[in-house]
C-alpha positions as CSV (number, residue, x, y, z in Angstrom):
1,M,17.8,2.9,39.1
2,D,21.1,3.0,41.1
3,P,21.6,-0.2,43.1
4,H,23.7,1.6,45.7
5,S,21.3,4.4,46.5
6,S,17.9,2.8,45.8
7,A,15.9,0.9,48.4
8,Q,14.4,-1.4,45.7
9,D,16.1,-2.8,42.6
10,V,16.4,-5.9,40.5
11,H,19.2,-8.4,41.3
12,R,22.4,-7.5,39.5
13,C,25.7,-9.3,38.8
14,D,28.0,-9.3,41.8
15,L,31.0,-8.8,39.6
16,C,30.1,-6.0,37.1
17,E,27.1,-4.7,39.2
18,T,25.5,-3.3,36.1
19,T,23.8,-6.2,34.3
20,I,20.8,-8.3,35.5
21,V,21.7,-11.6,37.1
22,H,21.5,-14.7,34.8
23,S,23.2,-17.5,36.9
24,Y,24.7,-18.4,40.3
25,C,28.2,-19.9,40.8
26,D,28.1,-22.8,43.3
27,F,31.9,-22.7,43.7
28,C,32.3,-18.9,44.4
29,H,28.8,-18.3,45.7
30,V,28.2,-15.2,43.6
31,N,25.5,-14.0,41.2
32,L,26.7,-13.7,37.6
33,C,25.4,-12.0,34.4
34,K,25.7,-13.7,31.0
35,P,29.1,-12.1,30.1
36,C,30.6,-13.1,33.4
37,V,29.2,-16.6,33.3
38,E,31.4,-17.3,30.2
39,I,34.5,-16.7,32.4
40,A,33.4,-19.2,35.0
41,R,31.9,-21.8,32.7
42,D,35.2,-23.3,31.5
43,L,36.6,-23.7,35.0
44,E,33.4,-25.3,36.2
45,N,33.6,-27.9,33.4
46,Q,37.1,-28.8,34.4
47,L,36.0,-29.2,38.0
48,S,33.0,-31.3,37.0
49,N,35.4,-33.7,35.1
50,L,37.6,-34.0,38.2
51,D,34.6,-34.6,40.5
52,G,33.4,-37.3,38.1
53,G,36.8,-39.0,38.3
54,Y,36.6,-38.7,42.1
55,E,33.3,-40.5,42.2
56,K,34.5,-43.3,40.0
57,L,37.5,-43.9,42.3
58,T,35.3,-44.0,45.4
59,S,33.0,-46.5,43.7
60,A,35.9,-48.7,42.7
61,M,37.1,-48.9,46.3
62,S,34.1,-51.0,47.3
63,N,34.9,-53.7,44.8
64,Q,38.7,-54.1,45.5
65,G,40.9,-55.5,48.2
66,E,42.7,-53.7,51.1
67,Q,45.9,-53.2,49.0
68,W,43.9,-51.3,46.4
69,H,42.2,-49.2,49.1
70,R,45.5,-47.8,50.3
71,K,46.6,-47.0,46.7
72,I,43.3,-45.3,45.9
73,D,43.3,-43.3,49.1
74,I,46.5,-41.8,48.1
75,V,45.2,-40.8,44.7
76,I,42.0,-39.4,46.2
77,N,43.9,-37.3,48.7
78,V,46.0,-35.9,45.9
79,M,42.9,-35.2,43.8
80,K,41.1,-33.4,46.7
81,T,44.1,-31.2,47.1
82,E,44.1,-30.4,43.4
83,I,40.4,-29.7,43.4
84,S,40.8,-27.3,46.3
85,E,43.6,-25.5,44.5
86,I,41.6,-25.2,41.3
87,K,38.6,-23.8,43.2
88,A,40.9,-21.3,44.8
89,K,42.3,-20.3,41.3
90,H,38.7,-20.1,40.1
91,R,37.8,-17.6,42.8
92,D,41.0,-15.7,42.1
93,I,40.3,-15.4,38.4
94,L,36.8,-14.1,39.1
95,Q,38.1,-11.7,41.7
96,K,40.6,-10.4,39.2
97,H,37.8,-9.9,36.8
98,L,35.9,-8.0,39.4
99,D,38.9,-5.9,40.3
100,K,39.4,-5.0,36.7
101,I,35.8,-3.9,36.3
102,K,35.9,-1.9,39.5
103,Q,39.2,-0.3,38.4
104,I,37.6,0.7,35.1
105,Q,34.6,2.2,36.9
106,S,37.0,4.1,39.1
107,L,38.8,5.5,36.1
108,I,35.6,6.5,34.5
109,K,34.6,8.4,37.6
110,Q,38.0,10.1,37.8
111,A,37.8,11.0,34.1
112,L,34.4,12.6,34.6
113,Q,35.7,14.6,37.6
114,A,38.6,15.8,35.5
115,I,36.3,16.9,32.7
116,R,34.2,18.8,35.2
117,K,37.3,20.5,36.5
118,I,38.3,21.5,32.9
119,E,34.8,22.9,32.4
120,K,35.3,25.1,35.5
121,S,38.9,26.1,35.1
122,T,41.5,26.6,32.3
123,E,44.4,25.4,34.4
124,V,47.0,23.3,32.6
125,S,47.2,20.8,35.5
126,S,43.5,19.8,35.0
127,T,44.0,19.1,31.4
128,I,47.1,17.0,32.0
129,E,45.2,15.0,34.7
130,Y,42.4,14.4,32.3
131,S,44.7,13.3,29.5
132,S,46.6,10.9,31.7
133,K,43.3,9.3,32.9
134,V,42.2,8.8,29.3
135,R,45.5,7.1,28.4
136,E,45.2,4.8,31.4
137,F,41.6,4.0,30.6
138,K,42.5,3.1,27.0
139,K,45.1,0.6,28.1
140,L,42.6,-1.2,30.3
141,L,40.0,-1.5,27.4
142,P,41.9,-2.7,24.3
143,K,39.2,-5.2,23.5
144,V,36.1,-3.2,24.3
145,Q,34.0,-2.3,21.2
146,V,30.8,-0.3,21.5
147,S,28.5,-0.2,18.4
148,L,25.8,2.5,18.7
149,P,22.5,1.8,16.9
150,T,22.2,3.3,13.5
151,F,19.0,4.4,11.8
152,I,18.9,3.4,8.1
153,P,15.9,5.1,6.4
154,K,14.0,3.5,3.6
155,P,13.2,5.5,0.4
156,I,9.7,7.1,0.6
157,D,7.2,6.0,-2.0
158,L,5.4,9.3,-2.7
159,E,2.6,7.6,-4.6
160,K,1.7,5.4,-1.7
161,L,2.0,8.4,0.6
162,Y,-0.5,10.4,-1.5
163,S,-2.9,7.4,-1.6
164,L,-2.9,7.2,2.2
165,F,-3.0,10.8,3.2
166,G,-3.7,12.9,0.0
167,Q,-1.9,16.1,-0.8
168,I,-2.6,19.8,-0.6
169,T,-3.5,21.5,-3.9
170,P,-2.7,25.1,-4.7
171,L,-5.4,27.7,-3.6
172,S,-7.8,28.5,-6.5
173,T,-10.5,31.1,-6.6
174,A,-11.9,30.2,-10.0
175,T,-14.3,27.4,-10.5
176,E,-12.8,26.5,-13.8
177,E,-9.3,26.1,-12.5
178,N,-7.8,22.7,-13.0
179,I,-7.5,20.6,-9.9
180,V,-4.4,18.5,-9.2
181,S,-5.3,14.8,-8.7
182,L,-4.9,13.5,-5.2
183,N,-2.6,10.6,-6.0
184,Q,-1.5,11.1,-9.7
185,P,0.1,14.5,-9.7
186,I,-0.4,16.3,-13.0
187,T,2.7,17.7,-14.7
188,S,0.8,20.2,-16.8
189,V,-2.5,22.0,-16.0
190,R,-4.9,22.3,-18.9
191,E,-7.7,24.8,-18.9
192,L,-11.1,24.6,-20.5
193,L,-11.5,26.2,-23.9
194,D,-13.9,29.1,-24.1
195,E,-15.6,27.4,-27.0
196,P,-15.1,23.6,-27.6
197,E,-14.1,22.7,-31.1
198,L,-15.4,19.9,-33.3
199,V,-12.3,18.2,-34.7
200,A,-13.8,15.3,-36.7
201,T,-17.0,13.3,-37.3
202,I,-16.8,9.5,-37.9
203,Q,-19.7,7.7,-39.5
204,T,-20.0,4.3,-38.0
205,E,-23.1,3.0,-39.8
206,H,-24.5,1.8,-36.5
207,E,-28.3,2.6,-36.5
208,I,-28.3,3.0,-32.8
209,L,-24.9,3.9,-31.4
210,R,-24.5,3.4,-27.7
211,S,-20.8,3.0,-26.7
212,V,-17.3,4.2,-27.6
213,T,-14.0,3.4,-26.0
214,C,-10.3,4.0,-26.9
215,L,-6.8,4.6,-25.4
216,N,-5.8,6.8,-28.3
217,D,-7.3,8.0,-31.6
218,D,-5.5,5.2,-33.6
219,K,-8.2,2.6,-32.5
220,I,-11.7,3.8,-31.6
221,W,-14.0,0.9,-30.7
222,T,-17.8,1.4,-31.1
223,S,-20.9,-0.7,-30.5
224,G,-24.7,-0.3,-30.9
225,K,-27.8,-2.4,-31.1
226,T,-26.2,-5.0,-33.5
227,N,-23.8,-7.9,-33.0
228,D,-21.0,-5.9,-34.7
229,I,-18.3,-4.2,-32.7
230,K,-16.4,-1.9,-35.1
231,C,-13.0,-0.3,-34.8
232,F,-12.0,3.0,-36.6
233,N,-9.1,5.3,-36.8
234,S,-9.4,9.1,-36.3
235,K,-9.9,9.6,-40.0
236,G,-13.0,7.4,-40.0
237,S,-11.5,4.4,-41.7
238,L,-12.8,1.0,-40.6
239,L,-10.0,-1.1,-39.3
240,Q,-11.7,-4.1,-37.8
241,T,-15.1,-5.7,-37.2
242,I,-15.9,-8.3,-34.5
243,H,-19.1,-10.2,-34.8
244,K,-20.5,-11.1,-31.4
245,K,-21.5,-14.7,-31.3
246,S,-24.6,-14.5,-29.1
247,G,-27.9,-13.2,-30.5
248,Q,-28.1,-9.9,-28.5
249,Y,-26.0,-6.8,-28.9
250,P,-23.3,-6.0,-26.4
251,Y,-24.4,-3.8,-23.5
252,D,-21.1,-2.1,-23.3
253,I,-17.5,-2.2,-24.4
254,A,-14.1,-1.2,-23.0
255,V,-10.4,-1.7,-23.7
256,D,-7.8,-2.7,-21.1
257,S,-4.2,-1.3,-20.8
258,D,-3.0,-3.7,-23.4
259,G,-5.6,-2.5,-25.9
260,D,-7.6,-5.7,-25.8
261,L,-11.4,-5.4,-26.2
262,L,-13.8,-6.3,-23.4
263,Y,-17.6,-6.5,-23.8
264,T,-20.7,-7.5,-21.8
265,S,-23.3,-10.0,-23.1
266,G,-26.7,-9.9,-21.5
267,T,-28.0,-13.1,-23.0
268,T,-25.2,-15.2,-21.6
269,K,-24.6,-13.0,-18.5
270,T,-20.9,-12.9,-19.3
271,V,-18.0,-10.5,-19.6
272,C,-15.9,-11.5,-22.6
273,K,-12.4,-10.5,-23.8
274,V,-11.2,-10.5,-27.4
275,K,-7.4,-11.0,-27.7
276,N,-5.6,-11.7,-31.0
277,G,-9.0,-12.4,-32.7
278,Q,-10.0,-15.0,-30.1
279,T,-12.9,-14.5,-27.7
280,E,-12.9,-15.9,-24.2
281,E,-15.3,-15.6,-21.3
282,L,-13.8,-13.9,-18.3
283,I,-16.7,-13.7,-15.9
284,T,-20.0,-15.6,-15.8
285,L,-22.8,-14.4,-13.5
286,K,-25.8,-16.1,-11.8
287,G,-28.8,-14.1,-10.7
288,W,-27.3,-10.9,-12.1
289,T,-26.8,-9.5,-15.6
290,P,-23.7,-7.4,-16.4
291,S,-24.3,-4.0,-18.0
292,Q,-21.6,-1.3,-18.3
293,L,-17.8,-1.6,-18.0
294,S,-14.7,0.4,-17.0
295,V,-11.1,-0.5,-16.6
296,T,-9.3,1.2,-13.7
297,S,-5.8,2.6,-13.6
298,T,-4.6,-0.4,-11.7
299,G,-6.1,-2.9,-14.2
300,D,-9.2,-3.9,-12.2
301,L,-12.5,-4.2,-14.0
302,L,-15.6,-2.3,-12.7
303,V,-18.9,-3.8,-13.8
304,T,-22.4,-2.4,-13.2
305,M,-25.1,-5.1,-13.1
306,F,-28.8,-5.6,-12.2
307,S,-30.6,-8.5,-10.6
308,D,-32.7,-10.9,-12.5
309,D,-35.9,-9.5,-11.0
310,K,-34.7,-6.0,-12.0
311,T,-35.1,-4.6,-8.5
312,Q,-31.4,-4.2,-7.5
313,S,-28.3,-2.7,-9.0
314,K,-24.7,-2.7,-7.9
315,V,-21.1,-2.2,-8.9
316,V,-18.6,-5.1,-8.6
317,R,-14.8,-4.8,-8.9
318,Y,-12.9,-7.7,-10.4
319,L,-9.2,-8.5,-10.5
320,G,-9.1,-10.9,-13.5
321,T,-11.9,-13.3,-12.7
322,T,-11.8,-12.8,-9.0
323,E,-14.5,-10.6,-7.3
324,K,-12.7,-8.1,-5.0
325,Q,-15.4,-5.6,-4.0
326,T,-19.2,-5.0,-4.1
327,I,-20.7,-1.5,-3.9
328,Q,-24.4,-1.4,-3.5
329,F,-25.5,0.4,-0.3
330,D,-24.5,3.6,1.7
331,D,-23.6,3.7,5.4
332,E,-27.3,3.7,6.4
333,G,-28.1,0.6,4.2
334,R,-29.9,2.5,1.5
335,P,-29.3,1.6,-2.2
336,L,-26.8,3.8,-3.9
337,Y,-28.3,3.1,-7.4
338,S,-31.8,2.8,-8.7
339,G,-33.0,-0.8,-8.8
340,N,-33.8,-1.5,-12.5
341,Y,-32.1,-2.5,-15.7
342,N,-31.7,1.1,-17.0
343,T,-28.2,2.0,-18.3
344,K,-25.7,2.9,-15.6
345,Y,-22.4,3.9,-17.2
346,I,-19.3,3.8,-15.0
347,T,-15.8,5.3,-14.9
348,E,-12.9,5.7,-12.5
349,N,-11.5,9.2,-11.8
350,R,-7.8,9.9,-11.3
351,N,-8.2,10.0,-7.5
352,H,-9.8,6.5,-7.7
353,D,-13.3,7.7,-7.1
354,I,-15.9,5.5,-8.8
355,C,-18.4,7.6,-10.9
356,V,-21.8,6.1,-12.1
357,A,-24.3,7.9,-14.3
358,D,-27.7,6.6,-13.1
359,S,-30.1,7.7,-15.9
360,A,-33.2,6.4,-14.2
361,A,-32.5,8.3,-11.0
362,G,-31.3,11.4,-12.9
363,T,-28.1,11.4,-10.8
364,V,-24.4,11.0,-11.0
365,V,-23.3,9.0,-8.0
366,V,-19.7,9.2,-6.9
367,V,-18.1,7.0,-4.2
368,N,-14.5,6.7,-3.1
369,Q,-12.4,3.6,-3.8
370,D,-13.7,2.1,-0.5
371,G,-17.3,2.4,-1.8
372,K,-18.2,5.3,0.6
373,L,-20.6,7.9,-0.9
374,R,-18.9,11.2,-1.6
375,W,-21.5,13.2,-3.5
376,R,-24.4,13.2,-5.9
377,Y,-25.0,15.5,-8.9
378,T,-28.5,16.0,-10.1
379,G,-28.0,18.5,-12.9
380,H,-27.5,22.3,-13.2
381,P,-30.4,24.7,-13.6
382,S,-30.4,26.7,-16.9
383,V,-33.1,28.4,-18.9
384,T,-31.8,26.7,-22.0
385,K,-31.8,23.2,-20.4
386,N,-35.3,22.6,-19.3
387,K,-35.7,18.9,-19.7
388,P,-35.0,16.5,-16.8
389,F,-31.4,15.5,-16.3
390,K,-30.8,11.9,-17.4
391,P,-27.1,11.1,-17.6
392,R,-25.9,8.3,-19.8
393,G,-22.2,8.0,-20.8
394,I,-19.6,9.2,-18.3
395,T,-15.8,9.6,-18.5
396,T,-13.0,11.6,-16.8
397,D,-9.9,13.4,-18.1
398,S,-6.3,14.0,-17.0
399,Q,-7.5,17.0,-14.9
400,S,-9.8,14.8,-12.8
401,R,-12.8,16.5,-14.4
402,I,-15.9,14.4,-14.9
403,L,-17.9,14.6,-18.2
404,T,-21.4,13.1,-18.6
405,A,-23.8,13.0,-21.5
406,D,-27.2,14.6,-21.2
407,G,-29.0,13.2,-24.2
408,D,-32.4,14.9,-23.7
409,N,-30.8,18.3,-23.5
410,H,-28.2,17.6,-26.2
411,C,-25.2,18.6,-24.2
412,I,-22.3,17.4,-22.0
413,H,-22.0,18.4,-18.4
414,I,-18.4,19.1,-17.1
415,L,-17.9,18.8,-13.3
416,D,-14.9,19.0,-11.1
417,Q,-13.8,16.0,-8.9
418,N,-15.9,17.4,-6.0
419,G,-19.1,17.5,-8.1
420,Q,-19.1,21.3,-8.8
421,F,-20.6,22.2,-12.2
422,L,-18.0,23.9,-14.4
423,R,-19.8,24.3,-17.8
424,Y,-21.7,22.7,-20.7
425,I,-20.5,21.5,-24.0
426,D,-23.6,22.4,-25.9
427,N,-22.2,23.4,-29.3
428,C,-20.6,21.2,-32.0
429,G,-24.1,20.3,-33.2
430,L,-24.6,17.5,-30.7
431,K,-27.8,15.4,-31.1
432,V,-28.7,13.0,-28.3
433,P,-25.2,12.4,-27.0
434,Y,-24.9,9.0,-25.4
435,G,-21.7,7.1,-24.8
436,L,-18.5,9.0,-24.0
437,C,-14.8,8.4,-23.7
438,V,-11.6,10.6,-23.3
439,D,-8.4,9.2,-24.8
440,N,-4.8,9.6,-23.3
441,N,-4.5,13.0,-25.0
442,D,-7.7,14.4,-23.6
443,N,-9.6,14.1,-26.9
444,L,-13.3,13.7,-26.2
445,F,-15.3,11.2,-28.3
446,V,-19.1,11.4,-28.2
447,C,-21.7,8.9,-29.6
448,E,-24.7,10.4,-31.2
449,L,-27.3,7.8,-30.4
450,H,-29.6,8.0,-33.5
451,K,-27.3,9.4,-36.1
452,G,-24.7,6.7,-35.6
453,N,-21.8,9.3,-35.6
454,I,-18.8,9.6,-33.3
455,K,-17.8,13.2,-32.8
456,K,-14.2,14.1,-31.8
457,I,-14.2,17.3,-29.7
458,K,-11.3,19.4,-28.4
459,Y,-12.4,21.1,-25.2
460,L,-9.0,21.8,-23.4
461,K,-6.4,24.3,-24.2
């Protein structure tokens, strides 16, 4: 707002007329902004010192004789004269400061007028006038430095950007096309084989084989209805056996990013970790029994569990031993999972969806990382698959596909990340498939519940 042409404005400095008033000078009776105050402050300090000396002399007069009065009067008269001269100099300095500012403002206006003349005419005289004003202006402002604000951008973390907003995947018209993960972009797209291939069969000697887990095919961990947790390589050689201390078999097993083994114990209601041959209890529950496990891409631990009265089930996320999240109900307060002790295998997809195979409900339940329900899958109609869908083991691959075992129909269902059925794996001689896992190379490992075999299957090109 222009203070000269506006009827209403904030108080501005009487010297520079541009900056908001900060102080008032008692000697010069003018309003000053912060920059102009600095000019006046030193002079005011000097005057204050003189005034203080003046007061001391006046006070001393009351305690001295007549002879001292005459001497002090002389000094005081001289001091008054000096103070008046200093005040006059103070006003002169401020006035010169004001004159300098006004002169600069005038030159700016003249330079702008000269520029406008140049824009309207190509005469040499206008250019000379403009150049002379610029030189004069530069002489008056040798100490003025103007620093314009600079924007310094930070590097963009694309992974965080994807996790917040997602990304657009290429248009696909085929249901069996690979889908790019939302926040872990896939460098190579791998399509499904027309016919999955049985690569190897590992005999574990478990009478009832329930769980399999691995990071690669060098170490394949297995467990069943015994206290023994066995580790094999891809050739079927037994590498290690861990004897679980408690009397009941482990409900499930998993391996973390370091390759250390995790397992759940129903009798002690604990989640245990085996590291360098030593077993330690990570989590101990009260009122709930841990069931199935899954380690996420960020190192969190997902645990399905059921209540002691076997009427409730839920998923709990842990960071180390700390509970971070509980997933149990949908937005309308209804249970997401069936309330019983039946197996509920769990896995995390590449887009951080949490996938649970609820066998008692005959449903695969998928929620996002915030625990909000995304979709449910209740099986796919087929004339050759005529028994009820009861999913057990569940896993995901590098293409964000979800694979779940259908033991009663002796097949594996393959879904995309949005719950659309893609195909079955119903060859390879599968008999009551149960636990599943996919290693870092997209090899599928399947437990055959009653035969005690692990089948390694190639299903991607």
